[in-house]
N, C-alpha and C positions, 0 to 999 in steps of 0.2 A: 655907169657910173665909177670912179677911180677910188678906191679902198687905200688910204694912207695908212702905212706900217708904222707903227709905234716905236719909238727907237728908246733904248735903255738910257736913260739919263743918270747924269752923277748924284742927282736927288734919290732916285730909284737905288741905287748903288749904297748910298749913306744910311738910307732906311734898311734896306738888307742887312748891311753890315751890322746896324744897332740891334736888329730882330736875332741875328746869330750871336750876337755879344751878351743878349739878354739870355738866351737858350743855354749859351755856354755857362753863365754864373747860374743858372739853376740846376743844371745837371752835373757839373764837375764836381761838387761836394758829393754827391750819390755816387760818383766814379771813385771819388779817395775813400770812402766807406766801403764800398764793396770790395776794392785792393786790400784795405785793411784787413777786413772779414777773412779774406781769402789767406792772407798771409797768417792770421791768428789760427784760422782751420790747419794750414801745412804746420804749423807750430805745434798745435794740438796732436796733430797725426804723429809727429815725430816722437811725442812722449810716449801715444799709443806702442810704437814700436818697442821703446824701451821697456814698456810694461811688459811688453811680448817677452823680450831678451829674458827680464827678470824672471817672472814667472815659468819660463821653459827652462831656465838654470836652474831654480828651486824645485820643480818637478823633477829634474835630474837627478841633482845632489842634495837633495831637501835642505838645502840653507839658502838663505839671501847672498848672492854674489859680495863677496868679500871685498871691499875698497882697500884695505892695507894688508901687510904680512908681518906685523909686529916689529918692522925694520928690516926683517929679512929678505934675502932677492926669492924669488923674483918682486922686484918693486912697482907692480902697475895696479891701475885702478879697475874697479870692478865695470869701467867701460869694456876695457880690456876681457874680462872675464866670459861677459855676454856675446861677445862675436860671434861664435858659432851658433848662436841661437838668435841672431839678428841677420841670416842670411851672407854673412861674412868669413864663411870656413875658410876660404881662400887666404884672405889676409892673415887671420888666426893661425894657419897652418905654417906661414911664414916666420913667424915671432920664434925665436932661439929664447927660451925665458933662463939658460944659465947668464944670459947678458941683459935682463932685462934690469938696467940697473936706473932710478931715476937720477941718480947722481952725475950721470952723463948729459949735463945741460948747461947751457943752449947749444954748443955745438957738440955733435956726437963724434966719439972717436974714429978715425977712417977705417978699423978695422971691426966697428961694431958692425954685427947681422943684422942689426935690429932698425937701422938709421933710414929705410926704404918704409918698414912698417909704421914707424910711427909718425911718419909725414904723410901718410896716405887717409884720404880725408874718408868718412862714411857718409851714405846719404840724409841720413836723419840727425846729424850732429847739430846742424845750427838753424837756429831760427830765423826764416826771412826778414825780420825788423832788427836782428842783430848785426848790426855794422860793423864789428870786429872783425880781424881778418881772418878767412877759415884755415891758412896756414901761416903761422908766426914763426919766424927763424926756420926751423925745421922742423915744426910740432903742429899736429891738428890740433884745432881749437874746438871748442864745444859751447851752445847756448846754453846748458843744462850740467846742475850739479846735484849729486845727492844729498839728501837733508842730515844735515847735522842735527837739526833740532833744536827747541829751547834751552841751547848752550852758551856758558858764559865764552867770550870771545873779547879779548881785550885789545885797545890799540898799542902801537908804539908811543905815541903822546899821550900821558897821562893825563891831559886835560881833554881829551877826546874820548869819554868813556860814558857817554851820556845813559847805555843799557846795561850796568851792571848789577844792579839791585836783585838780593838772591829771592827767589820766588815771585820775583814779577818780571823781570826780563831775562832771567833764565832758570832752570830747575834747578835747586840748591841740591834734590835729593841725586839726579841723576844727570845733571849737566854743569855740575861745576868744575870739572875737568879743566883746564884752559884748551880751547880749539879741539875737545873732544880727544886729546892724545894720551888715549887710554888704551890697553890692551881688552881691558875689561867691560864688555857692553853695557852691564848694568850702570858703568859710569858715564855713559854717553846717551844723550837726551832721544837723539835721533835713532833711524836704522844704520846711518852711516858714518864712519869715523876713520880717519886718514891711517891710524894703526891698528884697525879692527880686522882680525882674520875668522874669529869665531861670532859671527854675526846673528847665529842662532836663526830660526826658521819663521815663517809666518805666524806661529805658536807664539813665539815671545814678542809679537806685537800686541800687548795685553789691552792697549786700546781700540783693538782692532782695526783691520788693514785698510777699511773703507774710511776711518777717521786719521789716519795719519800720512802726511804727506811723504813720498819716497822720493821723488825727484821734482825740480822746481827750476825756474827759469833763470839764468844770471846774464851779466854783461862782460864781455872782456876788459870793456873800455876803463870798469872802475873798480879792477882788483890786479893785484900784484903776483898771483901765482899763475903766472904763465908757462908752464912746463907742456900743457898739453892734456888732450885727456886719457893719454896713452899712462900720464904718470901718477902715484900715489899722491903726490904733492902738488897736483895742478889742481888749479881753480874748479875744475868739474869732478873732481872723486868726491870729496864731501867735505867742500869749503864753504858752506853755505847756512846759516843760521837763521833762525825765525826770531834772534833776538832784536836785530833792529828792523823797525818798523817796512813793510811791504814797501820796494819803488822808494826807498832813501837812495837818492843819487850826488849825494854830497862828493862823492870819490870819483867820479866820473867826469871831472874835467881835471885838467894838468895846472892850472892859473888860478890862485887866491883870488883875483879880479872876476874871473869867469863864474866861481861858484857864488860871488856877492852880486854880481849883475843876474844871475840865474834864481836869486834868493833861495839857494840852497840851505837848508838846516845846517848850523854852523859851520860857515864857510870855510873858517880858519883851518879846518880838520878835513881837507880835500885831498892831503898824500893819503895814496893807495894804500900804506902801511898802517893806517889807522883802521884796523881790522874790526872793531866794534861796528865799523861803519860799512867797510868795503866786503867784508864777508854776511852779504845780505842777500836775500831773493827780489831781483828786479826783472822790470823788460822794458822795451819801446812802445808795448801796446798802450795805446793812450788810458786806459782804467784800469788798470790792473796786469797780472800776469798767469800763465798756465800752470800746473801743478799735477804731478801723476800722484795717483792715490796707492796705496798698497795694494790695493784690490784690481788693481788695472785700469780703472776709470781714469779721465782726465776732468778736470775743474779747472774753471775760469775765477780765480780768484780777485775778487775788487780791493785798489788800493784803499778804499774807506772801510775794510774789515775792521772788527771789532779785534783791537790789540789781545785781548786776553782769550779770543777765541780763537786768534793767530796762532798763538802761543800753544794751545792744545790740540791745537792739529800738527805743530812743530813735534811734539814729545811722543814716543812711543808707550811710556808706561807710566805718565803721571796719574791715572788713575781717575779721573776728572771726564764727566760727557761733555761732549761738544753741541752746542746748539745750534741748529741750523742757522 
């Protein structure tokens, strides 16, 4: 008896295509979730590297790495200070601190010996979810900033200051100095301030290192201080406050129409020099952002965090307990 071979018909092909499409529809969201989880884990690991650097610096010098020098040279950020403790000794040894002047920006002087150093990126500085350039002009950028705390940060536009109420949006006792521009650590709410050289040690974090943000996520697309993590005046040094609610995105666009389209809060305040908005912590993770606590642990903080609790995590010495 002759056995007939069954051919693969167009109908069979259509059925197979439909099955594949259904399976792809079912599994693609899981793939996206898995990829985002991997990126968030990498971002968390980057912050752990910062934590190791900060703690090893503290163990060596008995001080939190200073984010500023009171305006004197060398004008470098705390990121530079911890390089030897983050397996970046060769890069650190390239730096000539006599010429470490942040005012030579955005284009370095031809004879500046640090031009190569400040354009060199380190592997832990960028979150995979941060689409901002790793190198802008000649400066390496970072996705993480030192915590200025619950501090007063006014905008260039007086009509764009929704978070300037004393003891609500900033600590009147410790955070009333605009932008934390003080050499006195008691006048800066958080552990970092761009003029602070005497940062104190972990013992001066009166609220406890486990209850205080040290470093958190930022997005370069939303900020105007783009001098790089090298600089005391770059966004990654100490240019992020808990005054603006977490993941406030108003300044993350370049056009008013885009801010309106995305339904951002006060879209008319989209300009990046509206610092009451732009000097905030934020990320492109779907539900929140990663923070390095003073004890070296990393916490993922949900965007829906209670604002009062968020403020308490920002300040280092307001003396108020932090609820879970």
